[in-house]
C-alpha positions in Angstrom: -41.1 -31.3 -50.3 -39.2 -28.2 -50.7 -37.3 -27.2 -47.5 -38.0 -23.5 -48.1 -41.6 -24.2 -46.9 -40.6 -26.2 -43.8 -40.3 -24.3 -40.7 -37.3 -25.1 -38.4 -38.2 -25.6 -34.7 -37.2 -22.7 -32.4 -34.6 -23.5 -29.9 -35.2 -20.9 -27.3 -33.3 -22.8 -24.5 -36.5 -23.0 -22.4 -36.3 -25.9 -20.2 -32.5 -25.8 -19.8 -31.0 -24.9 -16.5 -29.5 -21.4 -16.7 -26.6 -22.5 -14.6 -25.5 -25.9 -16.0 -27.6 -26.2 -19.2 -29.1 -29.5 -18.1 -32.5 -30.3 -19.4 -35.0 -29.5 -16.8 -38.0 -31.6 -15.7 -41.3 -29.7 -15.9 -42.9 -29.1 -12.6 -46.1 -27.3 -11.4 -46.2 -24.7 -8.6 -47.6 -27.3 -6.3 -44.5 -29.2 -6.5 -41.8 -26.6 -6.1 -43.8 -24.8 -3.3 -43.8 -28.1 -1.3 -39.9 -28.0 -1.3 -39.0 -24.4 -1.3 -39.0 -22.2 1.8 -41.8 -19.8 1.9 -40.9 -16.6 0.3 -37.6 -17.9 -1.1 -38.8 -18.4 -4.6 -42.1 -16.6 -4.7 -41.2 -15.1 -8.0 -41.0 -18.5 -9.8 -43.7 -19.0 -12.4 -46.4 -21.5 -11.8 -44.8 -23.7 -14.4 -41.2 -24.1 -13.6 -38.5 -26.8 -14.1 -36.4 -29.0 -11.8 -32.7 -29.2 -12.5 -31.8 -32.9 -12.1 -28.0 -32.5 -12.3 -26.8 -33.4 -8.8 -23.7 -30.9 -8.7 -25.8 -27.9 -9.8 -26.9 -25.5 -7.0 -30.0 -24.6 -8.9 -33.1 -26.7 -7.9 -35.9 -25.0 -9.7 -36.0 -22.4 -12.5 -38.5 -20.9 -15.0 -38.4 -19.7 -18.4 -37.5 -16.2 -17.2 -34.2 -17.7 -15.5 -35.6 -16.9 -12.1 -34.1 -19.6 -9.7 -34.7 -21.4 -6.4 -31.2 -22.5 -5.0 -30.4 -25.5 -2.9 -30.1 -23.3 0.1 -33.8 -22.3 -0.3 -35.0 -25.9 0.3 -37.1 -26.8 3.2 -35.2 -30.2 3.3 -32.7 -32.2 1.5 -33.9 -33.6 -1.9 -32.3 -36.4 -4.0 -30.2 -36.0 -6.2 -29.0 -32.6 -4.8 -28.1 -34.3 -1.6 -27.1 -38.1 -2.1 -28.0 -38.7 1.5 -31.6 -37.7 1.0 -34.3 -40.3 0.4 -34.6 -41.6 -3.2 -38.3 -41.8 -2.6 -39.8 -38.7 -1.0 -43.2 -40.4 -0.2 -41.9 -43.5 1.6 -38.4 -42.6 2.7 -36.5 -45.3 0.8 -32.7 -44.4 1.0 -29.7 -45.5 -1.1 -28.7 -47.3 2.1 -31.9 -49.5 1.9 -31.2 -50.3 -1.7 -27.5 -51.1 -0.9 -28.8 -53.4 1.8 -31.0 -55.2 -0.6 -28.1 -55.8 -3.0 -25.8 -57.0 -0.1 -28.5 -59.5 1.0 -29.0 -60.8 -2.5 -32.7 -59.8 -2.7 -35.0 -56.9 -3.4 -37.3 -56.9 -0.4 -37.2 -53.2 0.2 -37.3 -52.2 -3.5 -40.3 -54.6 -4.0 -42.1 -53.0 -1.0 -41.6 -49.6 -2.5 -42.9 -50.8 -5.9 -46.1 -51.9 -4.2 -46.4 -48.8 -2.1 -46.0 -46.6 -5.2 -49.1 -48.0 -6.7 -51.3 -47.0 -3.8 -53.2 -43.8 -3.0 -50.5 -43.0 -0.3 -48.0 -42.2 -3.0 -48.0 -38.4 -3.4 -45.2 -38.0 -5.9 -46.6 -34.7 -7.3 -45.6 -32.9 -4.0 -43.4 -35.3 -2.1 -40.8 -35.8 -4.9 -38.8 -32.7 -5.7 -39.2 -33.5 -9.5 -42.9 -34.2 -9.1 -42.3 -37.8 -10.7 -42.6 -41.2 -9.3 -39.2 -42.4 -7.9 -39.6 -46.1 -9.2 -37.4 -45.5 -12.3 -34.6 -43.9 -10.2 -34.8 -46.6 -7.7 -34.7 -49.4 -10.3 -31.8 -47.8 -12.2 -29.8 -47.4 -8.8 -30.6 -51.1 -7.9 -29.5 -52.4 -11.3 -26.4 -50.2 -11.2 -25.4 -51.7 -7.8 -26.2 -55.2 -8.9 -24.0 -54.8 -12.1 -21.1 -53.5 -9.9 -21.1 -56.8 -7.9 
């Protein structure tokens, strides 16, 4: 096919953090409103993005480059604060995962995996990125296991 008739995709930069250029994770208003102080980000669009880069001060942004910063959060969220729970629903922390690795097991991680499949998991509002924490916890566990 002749390339003259193939449209190139538009790269508008939408979905990239305006501060650090990290690719954002799409979230809905229900998610960001659960974590941002009332009024602090009232101008964010219903559809926004979570910036997953730990060292960036922007937490949420929209395609109009409006932002909600770390200081506008109701509480600490991971990965913006490494001491915040990895799991917003059940409170599993990095210390819990480290304890599993030290003990040579995965008791706490397995408990989380089981809980994540229950109706008590409210990832859409409890997780800052609106996503289930299981992949993050598993990566962190495997990273620690590989370091030992």
